[in-house]
N, C-alpha and C positions, 0 to 999 in steps of 0.2 A: 334851717341851718345853721348848722354849728358855730359859735360863737366862740374865738378865743381872745386868751387875756397873758400876759406877758411882765415879768416881775426881776429886776436885777436888784440881787438881795447885799450887793457890796455896802451898801449904810444902813442896812440893819444893824441895830445892838447885836451884842453876840450874849444872847437869851442864860446863858450863863454866868455873864458877867453881870448882865444890867435884869432883874428879876420882874421890872417894871415892862419890860416887852411881852411878861408870858399874860398882859392883864384881860381876862376876859375868855383866855383860852380853858378848855374842859381838863381836867387833871390828869387825863388818859395821853390826851395830845402833849402835856404837856410832859410827861414821861417820856413818852417816844419821842420829844424833840429834844429832851435833856440827855438823852443815852448815847448820842454823839459824842465822840474823841475831840474831830476836830471841830473849830470855830463856824468853819466856812459850810460844813457838811449842819451844824447845830441852824446857821443862817437858812440852808434852804430849807429845811424843816418849818421852819420858823414863818420862812417866806412863801411857804406851798398851803400852809394853812392860811395865811393873812390874804392870799390872793383868791383864794376857795371861798372864802366870805363875801370877800367882795364879790367875785362873778359869782354865786350864788346867790346873795342878797340884788344884784340887778335885774335878778327874774320872781325875786318875791319868797326866796329860802334862804335857810337860816342854815350855818355849819352847826350848827349845835345838834342837828339830827342825822349829822354825819353817820354813819355804821360802817364797818369792816364784813363785808360780806366774803362768799366763795375766794379763795387763791390768794386773800387782802386787797380783792380792790374796793376801794369807799364808793359807799351808795349815799342817797339820798332820795327818799317815798317823792316821786311827783317828778322828778327833774331826773336828767345823766348827766354824769361828768368826768373829767378825768387828769391828772396831775403829771407831770416830769417834770425833770429839772436836768440841769445841764451845764457845766464852770460855774456861771454868776447867775444864769436865769432858771428861775421857774415859769412854768407853761401849766394854764388851766384849759381846758375845751367844753364845753357847756352845749349843752341841745336838749331837743324833743325826743329824742331818738337815741340809742345808745351810739356810744360815740369813745376812742378813743385816740391817745394824741402822742409824741414823742418829741423831745427838742434834743439834741446830740453838738456839740463843738464838734467842728470840723478841722481834727488834729489828731495826729498818732492813731490814726484808721489800725484797726487788728488783722491788715490783711492776710495772717497767718490762719486764720480762721474761715476765709472766704468759701474753702470748699464743704464747709458743715454747716453753710447758713443759708448759701445762696446755691441755684442752679444755674445752670449752663447759660441759658437768655441771660441771664442776672450778673453772669459772671462775665458774660461777652460785651455787656455795657457797660461794666468798669473799667476792661481790658482795652476799650474802646476810646477812653479818654485820652485829650488831646496832650495834658500831661501831668504831672505828679500829683498839681495840687487839684485839677477837674477829677483826677482819680481819687482825692480822697473823698471829696464831694458827693461823686456817683455813690460810694462807697456807704454813706451815711445815710445820704437821700432814699438809698435803698432799704436802709437798715430802720430809719425812722420807717419808713412809710409799711415796713412789715411790722416792724414795733407796734404802732398804730394799728392795726388792724386787729392783730393779738391782742393791744390791751382792749381794742372794742368789743371783742366778743367774753372779754374776762377769765378766757382759759389759761394766761398765765405760760407756766412753765411746760403744761400740759399738752402742748399741742410743739412738734417737731417744724422748726422754721422752713425747713424744705420742704413740707408738703405744702406752701406757702411759696406763690410765683406772682411779681408784682413788675408789671409791665411802667416804666416812670415815664414813659412818653404819653399814654395817653390813661395813665394813670387808673387802671382797673389790678382787680387782684383773683387770683386762680387759686383755689383749692381744691388739693385730690384731681386737677385736671375739669375743674369747674368753676364755670365764672362765678362769682359771688356778687351778691347787689349792695351794693355801696359806694359810696360817695369818698375819694379819696384828697386831699388834697396837700401840697408842699406849698413848703413860704421858704424863702430865704431871708434872713435878718443876718446880716454882718457875719461873722464867721458861724452861725448856725445854719443847722438842715432843720425845719420844723414840717413836720408831719402828722395831719388828722385825718381819722377814717370813721365815719358815719354810716350809720346802717340805711338803707331803704327798706323802707315797710311796703308802700302799693308799686303797680307796674306803671302808675303814669308822674310817679316824680323824677326828676331830669336826674 
């Protein structure tokens, strides 16, 4: 079963101002971290790497072995992991099976894109919200669930979100009208919606 790790990066030093924050990080990753113009983005990138180190280390793997695969997805031979960030938090999910994760702060929902990313059943779920706060929550619940599936497959923008239908009540995924064998989790963490999608291999998996 997938395990997730969460880190608040607000207390991290800005690596552009404190070079020691980059100690032990590979040069290619340092370049990636320092390319960002804003301090919070540099902290998020730094936090993502440190959290990956922690998460993979728990399973006996080294973040030094991480490479970038197709569509920019980070990979490590022998283990599956995925990283996401939003606001001041970084999320990392680790599994023995392909896994994707997404975290979003539930504020300022871009409802103008609803018709282009959600199917009728999903739009109905959002519309049935009891109040505006619940409507925002439902938007990001669906969004993170859908995004976690897309990140699990590694396809990124290569797959249209309207080919994927999420049932948030029973946490199932349908793609092109065919049920997908995966485990979908959703966690509420304060103002954040967190979703994790893990592939099922065998028919006997729960």
